[in-house]
Structure formats: C-alpha cells, structure tokens
C-alpha positions as CSV (number, residue, x, y, z in Angstrom):
1,M,-8.4,34.3,-39.1
2,P,-7.6,36.2,-35.9
3,L,-10.1,34.1,-34.0
4,R,-8.2,30.9,-34.9
5,R,-4.9,32.4,-33.9
6,R,-6.4,33.4,-30.6
7,Q,-7.9,29.9,-30.1
8,L,-4.6,28.3,-30.9
9,L,-2.8,30.6,-28.5
10,R,-5.3,29.8,-25.8
11,A,-4.9,26.1,-26.4
12,A,-1.1,26.4,-26.4
13,V,-1.2,28.3,-23.1
14,A,-3.7,25.9,-21.6
15,S,-1.5,22.9,-22.7
16,S,1.6,24.5,-21.3
17,A,-0.2,25.2,-18.0
18,L,-1.4,21.6,-17.8
19,A,2.1,20.2,-18.5
20,L,3.5,22.5,-15.8
21,V,0.9,21.4,-13.3
22,T,1.2,17.7,-14.3
23,G,5.0,17.9,-14.1
24,C,4.7,19.4,-10.6
25,A,2.3,16.7,-9.5
26,E,4.6,14.0,-10.8
27,E,7.5,15.5,-8.9
28,Q,5.3,15.4,-5.8
29,G,4.0,11.9,-6.5
30,H,4.9,9.0,-4.2
31,R,5.5,5.3,-5.1
32,L,5.1,2.1,-3.2
33,L,7.9,-0.3,-4.1
34,C,7.6,-4.1,-3.8
35,Q,11.2,-5.2,-3.6
36,H,13.6,-7.8,-2.3
37,Q,14.8,-6.8,1.2
38,R,18.5,-7.6,0.6
39,T,19.1,-7.1,-3.1
40,G,16.7,-4.2,-3.6
41,E,15.4,-5.8,-6.8
42,V,12.1,-4.1,-7.6
43,Y,9.2,-6.4,-8.5
44,A,6.4,-3.8,-8.7
45,E,6.2,0.0,-8.4
46,L,2.9,1.6,-7.7
47,N,1.8,5.2,-7.6
48,I,0.2,6.1,-4.3
49,K,-1.2,9.3,-2.8
50,L,-1.1,10.8,0.6
51,G,-3.6,8.9,2.8
52,A,-3.6,5.8,0.6
53,I,-4.6,2.6,2.5
54,I,-2.2,-0.3,1.9
55,T,-3.5,-3.8,2.9
56,H,-1.3,-6.8,3.5
57,S,-3.0,-10.1,4.3
58,W,-2.2,-13.8,4.4
59,L,-3.4,-17.1,5.7
60,H,-1.9,-17.7,9.1
61,S,0.2,-20.9,9.1
62,I,-1.1,-22.2,12.4
63,E,-4.6,-20.9,12.7
64,L,-5.3,-21.3,8.9
65,S,-7.4,-18.1,8.9
66,R,-6.9,-14.8,7.1
67,W,-5.0,-12.0,8.9
68,T,-5.2,-8.5,7.4
69,D,-3.1,-5.5,8.4
70,R,-4.0,-2.0,7.1
71,Y,-1.6,0.8,6.8
72,R,-2.1,4.5,5.9
73,F,0.6,6.3,3.9
74,D,1.4,9.6,5.7
75,G,3.7,11.0,3.1
76,E,6.9,9.5,4.6
77,R,6.1,6.1,6.1
78,L,3.3,3.6,6.6
79,M,1.2,3.8,9.8
80,L,-0.3,0.6,10.9
81,I,-3.9,1.6,11.6
82,S,-5.7,-1.7,12.0
83,T,-5.4,-5.4,12.0
84,E,-8.1,-8.1,11.9
85,F,-8.0,-11.9,12.5
86,E,-10.3,-14.7,13.6
87,E,-8.5,-16.1,16.6
88,Y,-6.9,-14.2,19.5
89,G,-3.9,-16.0,20.8
90,A,-0.5,-15.8,22.5
91,G,1.7,-13.0,21.2
92,M,-1.2,-10.8,20.1
93,P,-1.2,-7.1,21.2
94,L,-3.2,-6.3,24.3
95,D,-2.1,-2.7,25.0
96,E,-2.7,-0.7,21.8
97,G,-5.6,0.4,19.7
98,D,-9.3,-0.3,20.2
99,L,-10.4,-3.9,20.2
100,T,-13.8,-4.9,18.8
101,F,-15.5,-8.0,17.4
102,Q,-17.0,-7.4,13.9
103,D,-18.5,-10.0,11.5
104,G,-16.9,-12.9,13.3
105,K,-13.4,-11.3,13.4
106,I,-11.4,-9.6,16.0
107,V,-10.5,-6.1,14.9
108,I,-7.9,-3.8,16.5
109,E,-8.2,-0.2,15.2
110,N,-6.5,3.1,16.0
111,I,-3.1,1.5,16.4
112,D,-1.0,4.3,14.6
113,R,2.4,2.5,14.8
114,P,4.9,3.8,12.2
115,F,6.7,1.5,9.8
116,E,9.4,2.4,7.3
117,A,8.5,-0.7,5.3
118,I,6.3,-3.8,5.6
119,G,8.6,-6.8,5.5
120,W,7.9,-10.6,5.3
121,I,9.3,-13.9,4.0
122,H,7.1,-14.5,1.0
123,S,5.5,-17.9,0.5
124,H,3.3,-19.0,-2.4
125,R,1.4,-21.3,0.1
126,V,-0.2,-18.7,2.3
127,G,-2.3,-16.7,-0.1
128,Y,-0.8,-13.3,0.2
129,R,-2.9,-10.3,-0.9
130,I,-1.5,-6.8,-1.3
131,G,-3.8,-4.0,-1.9
132,V,-3.8,-0.2,-2.4
133,D,-7.1,1.6,-1.7
134,G,-9.0,-1.6,-2.0
135,D,-7.5,-2.9,-5.3
136,T,-5.8,-6.2,-4.6
137,D,-5.0,-6.9,-8.3
138,L,-2.0,-4.5,-8.6
139,I,0.6,-7.0,-7.5
140,D,0.3,-10.7,-8.3
141,P,1.8,-12.5,-5.3
142,D,2.4,-15.6,-7.3
143,E,4.9,-13.6,-9.4
144,L,7.0,-12.7,-6.4
145,P,9.8,-15.1,-5.5
146,D,8.9,-17.9,-3.1
147,R,10.7,-18.1,0.3
148,E,12.5,-14.8,-0.2
149,P,12.4,-11.6,2.0
150,I,10.1,-9.1,0.4
151,E,9.1,-5.6,1.5
152,L,6.7,-2.8,0.6
153,R,8.4,0.5,1.0
154,P,7.1,4.0,0.2
155,R,9.3,6.4,-1.8
C-alpha cells in the first residue's frame, strides 16, 4: 500500500510540474495571424516558434512565374531573409542581399529587412501559398476572401 501512495504522489507531482511547464510555454508561445488588414477579422491563427520560417509565394501577374519570399520570425517581427523568382526586371532590388542563380531561379539571400506584417491584396487567380516551416497546407488560400487586403502578422 505505501508504494502505491508514493507512486500516486510522484505521478501527481510530475503531472503538476508538467502542467506548470506547459502553461509557461503556452504563455511564451507566439502566433501568426492571417487576418483582414482593415477589419482585423482573423481567418487563421497558427502557433509559431522563434526562428520559424514563413513563406509567402504567388504567381506573378505579368511574368506568370512563381515568386517566393521567406521570412524568419525573430520573436517580435518577420525578417525578410530571401526571395526567389525566375525573371529579373525593373523594380527588383539591386543593393541588398547576396544574389545567386540556383536551379533556374534568381535567389537573393541575406536580406534581413524587418516587417511588422506581410500584406497583400488577395486573389484566387494567382495561386498563393502560405507556409510555416515548409508546411503549406496550414492555410487554404481559396478560403480567404478574394480581392481583399490580407496580412500575416505575428503576435
């Protein structure tokens, strides 16, 4: 009998410690909100961790090729770390990051430009993909409102 009581006590202490640690972790947790820029209506809310890589890509309306921007979550904001595309044209950055050519794409890395949020006018016609740490199935872009200002914002 005493052994069972001791085992139960240990289990209760372990369970309480786990709840305390988990509660602290949840308080420290961060979220990525996908929301309307003007109304604040939230369409998706994802848990993210420090250092998470957020990808935002779309088919460019003129060049008809995929553009992909990658951001790293630094605990407060999103840092644009790289961008890749197939065609280099007018209006593209020339003076930041390191430019390379990889697998038929132009890649600019080491940009490190801070953003409070990633904003865009959403369109169902351009094949948006939103990813967190490589998983692009977390937000269905077809479920977001068409032709509305959307943003991804860390909290």
